[in-house]
C-alpha atoms as an extended CHARMM CRD file, in Angstrom:
* protein
*
       231  EXT
         1         1  UNK       CA              0.0550000000        0.1770000000       -0.0690000000  PROA      1               0.0000000000
         2         2  UNK       CA              2.8880000000        2.4070000000        1.0340000000  PROA      2               0.0000000000
         3         3  UNK       CA              4.6940000000        1.6540000000       -2.0410000000  PROA      3               0.0000000000
         4         4  UNK       CA              1.6150000000        2.7330000000       -4.5450000000  PROA      4               0.0000000000
         5         5  UNK       CA              0.9390000000        5.3740000000       -2.5290000000  PROA      5               0.0000000000
         6         6  UNK       CA              4.5890000000        6.5220000000       -3.5430000000  PROA      6               0.0000000000
         7         7  UNK       CA              4.0870000000        5.8320000000       -6.7390000000  PROA      7               0.0000000000
         8         8  UNK       CA              0.7420000000        7.9310000000       -6.9860000000  PROA      8               0.0000000000
         9         9  UNK       CA              2.6110000000       11.0270000000       -5.7490000000  PROA      9               0.0000000000
        10        10  UNK       CA              5.5000000000       10.7190000000       -7.8060000000  PROA      10              0.0000000000
        11        11  UNK       CA              2.8080000000       10.5580000000      -10.6980000000  PROA      11              0.0000000000
        12        12  UNK       CA              1.6920000000       13.8200000000       -9.1900000000  PROA      12              0.0000000000
        13        13  UNK       CA              5.1770000000       15.6480000000       -8.7870000000  PROA      13              0.0000000000
        14        14  UNK       CA              7.5180000000       15.8240000000       -5.8710000000  PROA      14              0.0000000000
        15        15  UNK       CA              6.0390000000       18.4510000000       -4.3070000000  PROA      15              0.0000000000
        16        16  UNK       CA              2.8960000000       17.2250000000       -3.6050000000  PROA      16              0.0000000000
        17        17  UNK       CA              4.8590000000       14.1640000000       -2.5690000000  PROA      17              0.0000000000
        18        18  UNK       CA              6.2240000000       16.7490000000        0.4920000000  PROA      18              0.0000000000
        19        19  UNK       CA              3.1340000000       18.4260000000        1.3320000000  PROA      19              0.0000000000
        20        20  UNK       CA              1.3010000000       15.3460000000        1.9140000000  PROA      20              0.0000000000
        21        21  UNK       CA              0.4420000000       15.3340000000        5.5840000000  PROA      21              0.0000000000
        22        22  UNK       CA              2.8490000000       13.0860000000        8.2470000000  PROA      22              0.0000000000
        23        23  UNK       CA              1.1300000000       10.9180000000       10.5530000000  PROA      23              0.0000000000
        24        24  UNK       CA              4.4680000000       10.6450000000       12.9130000000  PROA      24              0.0000000000
        25        25  UNK       CA              4.8270000000       14.7310000000       13.0110000000  PROA      25              0.0000000000
        26        26  UNK       CA              0.8020000000       14.1930000000       14.2240000000  PROA      26              0.0000000000
        27        27  UNK       CA              2.7020000000       12.1380000000       17.1000000000  PROA      27              0.0000000000
        28        28  UNK       CA              5.3750000000       14.3360000000       17.8930000000  PROA      28              0.0000000000
        29        29  UNK       CA              5.4630000000       15.3650000000       21.4230000000  PROA      29              0.0000000000
        30        30  UNK       CA              5.8690000000       19.0960000000       21.6980000000  PROA      30              0.0000000000
        31        31  UNK       CA              8.3360000000       21.5030000000       20.6430000000  PROA      31              0.0000000000
        32        32  UNK       CA             11.2350000000       21.7450000000       23.2410000000  PROA      32              0.0000000000
        33        33  UNK       CA             12.3900000000       25.5860000000       21.1180000000  PROA      33              0.0000000000
        34        34  UNK       CA              8.8220000000       26.2540000000       22.1860000000  PROA      34              0.0000000000
        35        35  UNK       CA              8.5710000000       25.1090000000       25.3690000000  PROA      35              0.0000000000
        36        36  UNK       CA             11.4340000000       26.8500000000       26.7700000000  PROA      36              0.0000000000
        37        37  UNK       CA             10.0090000000       30.0870000000       24.4580000000  PROA      37              0.0000000000
        38        38  UNK       CA              6.4540000000       29.4680000000       26.6690000000  PROA      38              0.0000000000
        39        39  UNK       CA              8.8750000000       29.1220000000       30.2080000000  PROA      39              0.0000000000
        40        40  UNK       CA             10.9080000000       31.9310000000       29.4380000000  PROA      40              0.0000000000
        41        41  UNK       CA              7.8270000000       33.9560000000       28.5170000000  PROA      41              0.0000000000
        42        42  UNK       CA              5.6360000000       33.0130000000       31.8730000000  PROA      42              0.0000000000
        43        43  UNK       CA              8.6390000000       33.9550000000       34.1160000000  PROA      43              0.0000000000
        44        44  UNK       CA              9.1030000000       37.8040000000       32.1490000000  PROA      44              0.0000000000
        45        45  UNK       CA              5.8230000000       38.6890000000       32.2780000000  PROA      45              0.0000000000
        46        46  UNK       CA              5.6540000000       38.2850000000       35.9690000000  PROA      46              0.0000000000
        47        47  UNK       CA              3.0370000000       35.4810000000       35.5430000000  PROA      47              0.0000000000
        48        48  UNK       CA              5.3110000000       33.1140000000       37.5020000000  PROA      48              0.0000000000
        49        49  UNK       CA              5.7690000000       35.4850000000       40.5530000000  PROA      49              0.0000000000
        50        50  UNK       CA              2.1300000000       36.1290000000       40.4750000000  PROA      50              0.0000000000
        51        51  UNK       CA              1.1000000000       32.3880000000       41.0760000000  PROA      51              0.0000000000
        52        52  UNK       CA              3.4510000000       31.7300000000       43.6030000000  PROA      52              0.0000000000
        53        53  UNK       CA              2.1340000000       34.0570000000       45.5720000000  PROA      53              0.0000000000
        54        54  UNK       CA             -1.2430000000       32.8980000000       45.6710000000  PROA      54              0.0000000000
        55        55  UNK       CA             -0.0590000000       29.1390000000       46.0430000000  PROA      55              0.0000000000
        56        56  UNK       CA              2.4910000000       30.5830000000       49.1600000000  PROA      56              0.0000000000
        57        57  UNK       CA             -1.1620000000       32.1730000000       50.0840000000  PROA      57              0.0000000000
        58        58  UNK       CA             -3.2520000000       29.5080000000       50.2110000000  PROA      58              0.0000000000
        59        59  UNK       CA             -0.7380000000       27.4120000000       52.3120000000  PROA      59              0.0000000000
        60        60  UNK       CA             -0.2130000000       30.6720000000       54.8600000000  PROA      60              0.0000000000
        61        61  UNK       CA             -4.0830000000       30.8190000000       55.1020000000  PROA      61              0.0000000000
        62        62  UNK       CA             -4.4110000000       26.9890000000       56.0340000000  PROA      62              0.0000000000
        63        63  UNK       CA             -1.3580000000       26.9900000000       58.0430000000  PROA      63              0.0000000000
        64        64  UNK       CA             -2.4910000000       30.2590000000       60.2410000000  PROA      64              0.0000000000
        65        65  UNK       CA             -6.1050000000       28.6000000000       60.6290000000  PROA      65              0.0000000000
        66        66  UNK       CA             -5.0090000000       24.9770000000       61.6730000000  PROA      66              0.0000000000
        67        67  UNK       CA             -1.9390000000       25.1110000000       63.4400000000  PROA      67              0.0000000000
        68        68  UNK       CA             -3.2540000000       26.5600000000       67.3160000000  PROA      68              0.0000000000
        69        69  UNK       CA             -5.5940000000       23.3250000000       66.8680000000  PROA      69              0.0000000000
        70        70  UNK       CA             -2.9190000000       20.8210000000       66.2070000000  PROA      70              0.0000000000
        71        71  UNK       CA             -0.0690000000       19.9640000000       69.7570000000  PROA      71              0.0000000000
        72        72  UNK       CA              3.1310000000       19.9890000000       67.3550000000  PROA      72              0.0000000000
        73        73  UNK       CA              2.3530000000       21.0200000000       64.1950000000  PROA      73              0.0000000000
        74        74  UNK       CA              4.9490000000       21.2970000000       61.7090000000  PROA      74              0.0000000000
        75        75  UNK       CA              5.6210000000       22.6270000000       57.8260000000  PROA      75              0.0000000000
        76        76  UNK       CA              7.9990000000       20.7190000000       55.5950000000  PROA      76              0.0000000000
        77        77  UNK       CA              9.0910000000       22.9970000000       52.3650000000  PROA      77              0.0000000000
        78        78  UNK       CA             11.5000000000       21.7460000000       49.5430000000  PROA      78              0.0000000000
        79        79  UNK       CA             14.4630000000       23.8920000000       48.7060000000  PROA      79              0.0000000000
        80        80  UNK       CA             14.8460000000       24.3200000000       45.0400000000  PROA      80              0.0000000000
        81        81  UNK       CA             12.6400000000       26.3240000000       43.4750000000  PROA      81              0.0000000000
        82        82  UNK       CA             10.5160000000       26.0070000000       46.1230000000  PROA      82              0.0000000000
        83        83  UNK       CA             12.3890000000       28.1040000000       49.6160000000  PROA      83              0.0000000000
        84        84  UNK       CA             15.1890000000       28.9660000000       46.8420000000  PROA      84              0.0000000000
        85        85  UNK       CA             15.6720000000       30.1800000000       43.1360000000  PROA      85              0.0000000000
        86        86  UNK       CA             17.9140000000       29.1460000000       40.6650000000  PROA      86              0.0000000000
        87        87  UNK       CA             16.9170000000       31.3200000000       37.9540000000  PROA      87              0.0000000000
        88        88  UNK       CA             19.7660000000       32.6030000000       37.2100000000  PROA      88              0.0000000000
        89        89  UNK       CA             21.5960000000       29.2040000000       36.3570000000  PROA      89              0.0000000000
        90        90  UNK       CA             18.6110000000       27.8760000000       34.8110000000  PROA      90              0.0000000000
        91        91  UNK       CA             19.1650000000       31.0010000000       32.0630000000  PROA      91              0.0000000000
        92        92  UNK       CA             22.7450000000       30.1710000000       32.0880000000  PROA      92              0.0000000000
        93        93  UNK       CA             22.4670000000       25.9920000000       31.0420000000  PROA      93              0.0000000000
        94        94  UNK       CA             19.2940000000       27.6230000000       29.0650000000  PROA      94              0.0000000000
        95        95  UNK       CA             16.5040000000       25.3530000000       30.6210000000  PROA      95              0.0000000000
        96        96  UNK       CA             19.2830000000       22.2270000000       30.8670000000  PROA      96              0.0000000000
        97        97  UNK       CA             20.4610000000       20.6730000000       34.2980000000  PROA      97              0.0000000000
        98        98  UNK       CA             23.9780000000       19.3710000000       34.0190000000  PROA      98              0.0000000000
        99        99  UNK       CA             24.9140000000       18.1020000000       37.2070000000  PROA      99              0.0000000000
       100       100  UNK       CA             28.1400000000       17.9050000000       36.6590000000  PROA      100             0.0000000000
       101       101  UNK       CA             31.0490000000       20.7040000000       35.5830000000  PROA      101             0.0000000000
       102       102  UNK       CA             32.5700000000       23.6820000000       37.3000000000  PROA      102             0.0000000000
       103       103  UNK       CA             30.3300000000       27.0630000000       37.5360000000  PROA      103             0.0000000000
       104       104  UNK       CA             32.5150000000       30.1110000000       36.9880000000  PROA      104             0.0000000000
       105       105  UNK       CA             30.2100000000       33.3760000000       37.4710000000  PROA      105             0.0000000000
       106       106  UNK       CA             32.3870000000       35.3750000000       35.6330000000  PROA      106             0.0000000000
       107       107  UNK       CA             32.3270000000       33.2930000000       32.2120000000  PROA      107             0.0000000000
       108       108  UNK       CA             29.6030000000       33.4090000000       29.8520000000  PROA      108             0.0000000000
       109       109  UNK       CA             29.1050000000       30.1790000000       30.3020000000  PROA      109             0.0000000000
       110       110  UNK       CA             26.8400000000       27.4510000000       31.2240000000  PROA      110             0.0000000000
       111       111  UNK       CA             27.1900000000       25.6950000000       35.0350000000  PROA      111             0.0000000000
       112       112  UNK       CA             27.4580000000       22.6100000000       36.5010000000  PROA      112             0.0000000000
       113       113  UNK       CA             24.6010000000       22.7580000000       39.1180000000  PROA      113             0.0000000000
       114       114  UNK       CA             26.8500000000       20.4980000000       41.4590000000  PROA      114             0.0000000000
       115       115  UNK       CA             29.1500000000       23.4340000000       41.9800000000  PROA      115             0.0000000000
       116       116  UNK       CA             26.3980000000       25.9810000000       41.4610000000  PROA      116             0.0000000000
       117       117  UNK       CA             25.0580000000       24.8230000000       44.7070000000  PROA      117             0.0000000000
       118       118  UNK       CA             27.8080000000       24.7690000000       46.1130000000  PROA      118             0.0000000000
       119       119  UNK       CA             28.3800000000       28.6320000000       45.8480000000  PROA      119             0.0000000000
       120       120  UNK       CA             25.1510000000       29.3400000000       48.3380000000  PROA      120             0.0000000000
       121       121  UNK       CA             24.1310000000       32.1070000000       46.5170000000  PROA      121             0.0000000000
       122       122  UNK       CA             20.7160000000       31.6620000000       45.6610000000  PROA      122             0.0000000000
       123       123  UNK       CA             17.6400000000       34.3140000000       46.6980000000  PROA      123             0.0000000000
       124       124  UNK       CA             14.7710000000       32.9250000000       48.6920000000  PROA      124             0.0000000000
       125       125  UNK       CA             11.5870000000       32.9490000000       46.7040000000  PROA      125             0.0000000000
       126       126  UNK       CA              9.5020000000       35.6990000000       48.5490000000  PROA      126             0.0000000000
       127       127  UNK       CA              6.2450000000       34.3900000000       48.9670000000  PROA      127             0.0000000000
       128       128  UNK       CA              8.2350000000       31.3250000000       50.3820000000  PROA      128             0.0000000000
       129       129  UNK       CA              9.4450000000       33.3560000000       52.7750000000  PROA      129             0.0000000000
       130       130  UNK       CA              6.6200000000       34.7990000000       53.8330000000  PROA      130             0.0000000000
       131       131  UNK       CA              4.9170000000       31.3670000000       54.3590000000  PROA      131             0.0000000000
       132       132  UNK       CA              8.6230000000       30.6730000000       56.2460000000  PROA      132             0.0000000000
       133       133  UNK       CA              8.3570000000       33.5460000000       58.2770000000  PROA      133             0.0000000000
       134       134  UNK       CA              4.4540000000       33.1160000000       59.1370000000  PROA      134             0.0000000000
       135       135  UNK       CA              5.2440000000       29.9130000000       60.5110000000  PROA      135             0.0000000000
       136       136  UNK       CA              7.9720000000       30.6460000000       62.7710000000  PROA      136             0.0000000000
       137       137  UNK       CA              6.3340000000       33.3200000000       64.5880000000  PROA      137             0.0000000000
       138       138  UNK       CA              3.1630000000       30.8690000000       64.6450000000  PROA      138             0.0000000000
       139       139  UNK       CA              5.6950000000       28.3260000000       66.4180000000  PROA      139             0.0000000000
       140       140  UNK       CA              5.1740000000       25.8410000000       64.0240000000  PROA      140             0.0000000000
       141       141  UNK       CA              8.6940000000       23.5070000000       63.1890000000  PROA      141             0.0000000000
       142       142  UNK       CA             10.4820000000       23.7480000000       60.1600000000  PROA      142             0.0000000000
       143       143  UNK       CA             11.1070000000       20.8520000000       58.3650000000  PROA      143             0.0000000000
       144       144  UNK       CA             13.6960000000       21.1340000000       54.6300000000  PROA      144             0.0000000000
       145       145  UNK       CA             13.4390000000       18.1590000000       53.0740000000  PROA      145             0.0000000000
       146       146  UNK       CA             16.2550000000       18.5260000000       49.7090000000  PROA      146             0.0000000000
       147       147  UNK       CA             16.9050000000       15.9880000000       46.9610000000  PROA      147             0.0000000000
       148       148  UNK       CA             20.5120000000       17.5410000000       47.2430000000  PROA      148             0.0000000000
       149       149  UNK       CA             23.0930000000       15.3090000000       48.6680000000  PROA      149             0.0000000000
       150       150  UNK       CA             24.4620000000       15.7700000000       52.1180000000  PROA      150             0.0000000000
       151       151  UNK       CA             28.0070000000       16.2000000000       50.5140000000  PROA      151             0.0000000000
       152       152  UNK       CA             26.2540000000       20.3170000000       50.1660000000  PROA      152             0.0000000000
       153       153  UNK       CA             25.3380000000       20.6090000000       53.6180000000  PROA      153             0.0000000000
       154       154  UNK       CA             27.5910000000       23.7800000000       54.6450000000  PROA      154             0.0000000000
       155       155  UNK       CA             26.4750000000       25.4910000000       51.5570000000  PROA      155             0.0000000000
       156       156  UNK       CA             22.9900000000       25.0040000000       51.4980000000  PROA      156             0.0000000000
       157       157  UNK       CA             22.6270000000       25.7530000000       55.5290000000  PROA      157             0.0000000000
       158       158  UNK       CA             24.6890000000       28.8160000000       54.7430000000  PROA      158             0.0000000000
       159       159  UNK       CA             22.5100000000       29.9230000000       51.5460000000  PROA      159             0.0000000000
       160       160  UNK       CA             19.3130000000       28.9600000000       53.5460000000  PROA      160             0.0000000000
       161       161  UNK       CA             20.2360000000       31.0500000000       56.7460000000  PROA      161             0.0000000000
       162       162  UNK       CA             21.6530000000       33.7450000000       54.3590000000  PROA      162             0.0000000000
       163       163  UNK       CA             18.4650000000       34.0310000000       52.1740000000  PROA      163             0.0000000000
       164       164  UNK       CA             16.0060000000       34.3570000000       55.8080000000  PROA      164             0.0000000000
       165       165  UNK       CA             15.4620000000       30.7500000000       56.5060000000  PROA      165             0.0000000000
       166       166  UNK       CA             17.2590000000       30.8370000000       60.1980000000  PROA      166             0.0000000000
       167       167  UNK       CA             15.9210000000       28.8070000000       62.6850000000  PROA      167             0.0000000000
       168       168  UNK       CA             14.5750000000       25.8130000000       60.7500000000  PROA      168             0.0000000000
       169       169  UNK       CA             14.2340000000       22.6430000000       62.9510000000  PROA      169             0.0000000000
       170       170  UNK       CA             16.0490000000       20.1440000000       60.5190000000  PROA      170             0.0000000000
       171       171  UNK       CA             17.4400000000       19.7420000000       56.9290000000  PROA      171             0.0000000000
       172       172  UNK       CA             17.1530000000       16.3050000000       55.7540000000  PROA      172             0.0000000000
       173       173  UNK       CA             19.2660000000       15.9900000000       52.2540000000  PROA      173             0.0000000000
       174       174  UNK       CA             20.3080000000       12.4030000000       50.3750000000  PROA      174             0.0000000000
       175       175  UNK       CA             23.0270000000       10.4230000000       51.9770000000  PROA      175             0.0000000000
       176       176  UNK       CA             25.9850000000       10.8520000000       49.7140000000  PROA      176             0.0000000000
       177       177  UNK       CA             26.2150000000        7.6790000000       47.0040000000  PROA      177             0.0000000000
       178       178  UNK       CA             22.4030000000        7.3610000000       47.4960000000  PROA      178             0.0000000000
       179       179  UNK       CA             20.0890000000        6.1910000000       44.7270000000  PROA      179             0.0000000000
       180       180  UNK       CA             16.5720000000        6.4660000000       44.9710000000  PROA      180             0.0000000000
       181       181  UNK       CA             13.7390000000        5.9810000000       41.9230000000  PROA      181             0.0000000000
       182       182  UNK       CA             12.0230000000        9.4880000000       42.2070000000  PROA      182             0.0000000000
       183       183  UNK       CA             12.0080000000       11.6370000000       44.4700000000  PROA      183             0.0000000000
       184       184  UNK       CA              8.6310000000       10.3850000000       46.4450000000  PROA      184             0.0000000000
       185       185  UNK       CA             10.8230000000        7.5920000000       47.6600000000  PROA      185             0.0000000000
       186       186  UNK       CA             13.0120000000        9.6100000000       49.3630000000  PROA      186             0.0000000000
       187       187  UNK       CA             11.0940000000       12.4540000000       50.9550000000  PROA      187             0.0000000000
       188       188  UNK       CA              7.8760000000       10.4720000000       52.2590000000  PROA      188             0.0000000000
       189       189  UNK       CA              9.0980000000        8.1760000000       54.4720000000  PROA      189             0.0000000000
       190       190  UNK       CA             11.6830000000       11.0890000000       55.7510000000  PROA      190             0.0000000000
       191       191  UNK       CA              8.0590000000       12.8460000000       56.2770000000  PROA      191             0.0000000000
       192       192  UNK       CA              6.6010000000        9.4530000000       57.7580000000  PROA      192             0.0000000000
       193       193  UNK       CA              9.5040000000        9.8900000000       60.0090000000  PROA      193             0.0000000000
       194       194  UNK       CA              8.7570000000       13.6150000000       61.5330000000  PROA      194             0.0000000000
       195       195  UNK       CA              5.4080000000       11.7710000000       62.3670000000  PROA      195             0.0000000000
       196       196  UNK       CA              6.4260000000        9.4670000000       64.3970000000  PROA      196             0.0000000000
       197       197  UNK       CA              8.4170000000       12.0080000000       66.8400000000  PROA      197             0.0000000000
       198       198  UNK       CA              5.3090000000       13.7020000000       67.2400000000  PROA      198             0.0000000000
       199       199  UNK       CA              4.5150000000       16.3140000000       64.6280000000  PROA      199             0.0000000000
       200       200  UNK       CA              1.4960000000       16.6720000000       62.6840000000  PROA      200             0.0000000000
       201       201  UNK       CA              2.6410000000       18.0600000000       59.3650000000  PROA      201             0.0000000000
       202       202  UNK       CA              0.2210000000       20.4350000000       58.3820000000  PROA      202             0.0000000000
       203       203  UNK       CA              1.2640000000       21.3920000000       55.1370000000  PROA      203             0.0000000000
       204       204  UNK       CA              4.2590000000       20.0940000000       52.5750000000  PROA      204             0.0000000000
       205       205  UNK       CA              5.0270000000       22.3230000000       49.9070000000  PROA      205             0.0000000000
       206       206  UNK       CA              6.8750000000       21.8610000000       46.6610000000  PROA      206             0.0000000000
       207       207  UNK       CA              7.3390000000       22.7920000000       42.8800000000  PROA      207             0.0000000000
       208       208  UNK       CA              7.1640000000       18.9270000000       41.7980000000  PROA      208             0.0000000000
       209       209  UNK       CA              4.6820000000       16.3830000000       41.8280000000  PROA      209             0.0000000000
       210       210  UNK       CA              7.5590000000       14.1160000000       43.4910000000  PROA      210             0.0000000000
       211       211  UNK       CA              7.9580000000       16.9610000000       46.2800000000  PROA      211             0.0000000000
       212       212  UNK       CA              4.4350000000       15.9000000000       47.4300000000  PROA      212             0.0000000000
       213       213  UNK       CA              3.4810000000       12.3440000000       46.2820000000  PROA      213             0.0000000000
       214       214  UNK       CA              2.8610000000        9.9610000000       48.8770000000  PROA      214             0.0000000000
       215       215  UNK       CA              1.1160000000       11.2500000000       51.5980000000  PROA      215             0.0000000000
       216       216  UNK       CA              2.1700000000       12.2510000000       55.6320000000  PROA      216             0.0000000000
       217       217  UNK       CA              0.3730000000       15.5450000000       55.1950000000  PROA      217             0.0000000000
       218       218  UNK       CA             -2.8480000000       17.0090000000       55.8000000000  PROA      218             0.0000000000
       219       219  UNK       CA             -2.7460000000       19.3400000000       52.8970000000  PROA      219             0.0000000000
       220       220  UNK       CA             -0.0110000000       19.6000000000       49.7860000000  PROA      220             0.0000000000
       221       221  UNK       CA              0.5610000000       23.1360000000       47.6470000000  PROA      221             0.0000000000
       222       222  UNK       CA              2.5170000000       22.3940000000       44.4670000000  PROA      222             0.0000000000
       223       223  UNK       CA              4.1010000000       25.6020000000       43.9230000000  PROA      223             0.0000000000
       224       224  UNK       CA              4.5270000000       26.6750000000       39.4960000000  PROA      224             0.0000000000
       225       225  UNK       CA              7.9190000000       25.3530000000       37.6780000000  PROA      225             0.0000000000
       226       226  UNK       CA              7.6820000000       24.8220000000       34.0250000000  PROA      226             0.0000000000
       227       227  UNK       CA             11.4960000000       24.7840000000       33.9550000000  PROA      227             0.0000000000
       228       228  UNK       CA             12.3290000000       21.5830000000       34.9090000000  PROA      228             0.0000000000
       229       229  UNK       CA             11.0030000000       18.3250000000       35.9300000000  PROA      229             0.0000000000
       230       230  UNK       CA             12.2840000000       15.7720000000       38.6160000000  PROA      230             0.0000000000
       231       231  UNK       CA             11.1080000000       12.2160000000       38.6960000000  PROA      231             0.0000000000
């Protein structure tokens, strides 16, 4: 059938052949270049910041109402694109996420994410920082659970404090050399551990579905992040 169709197409001329629609093209995934343009427009338009503010405000409203009714209330926060912004390195890497390699801020060149994290220069995501401060004022213990490895602890702790997140209860990081099939496979059991300490996790806030999957929180709030996906 396909060879017969090709013969008919040849008889009509090459232009007709090239103009014929291809079912393969119809089935192709979204164009990555278009997705990058859309993500950049979303960020630069201010809509990203507005959406961050809207979600964080809902989390803060819930936390303020719920925490007085709980004996040991807790708030769980992710770090990257939740508490801290990696926007400068996202731009440098053109939405890629190379883990290895150097990161020289004086050079107009891509950065390895591991080296970037060790610099400890991320800025706070303002709506999350406001949520954090509201939690501390309400005597809610705040726990950070991140997919960053343990060898980045010093830089991460320094970055959190300088960005305004002083006074948190504990920072959980992935043990060096450990591998998990998904972020939720690491994070959900940690939340269960926090509950076993007598806490009620009133809210769990992250930017990835995998930050929130697996339960062990009364409510989950997902911040926007069209820039990358963590399984």
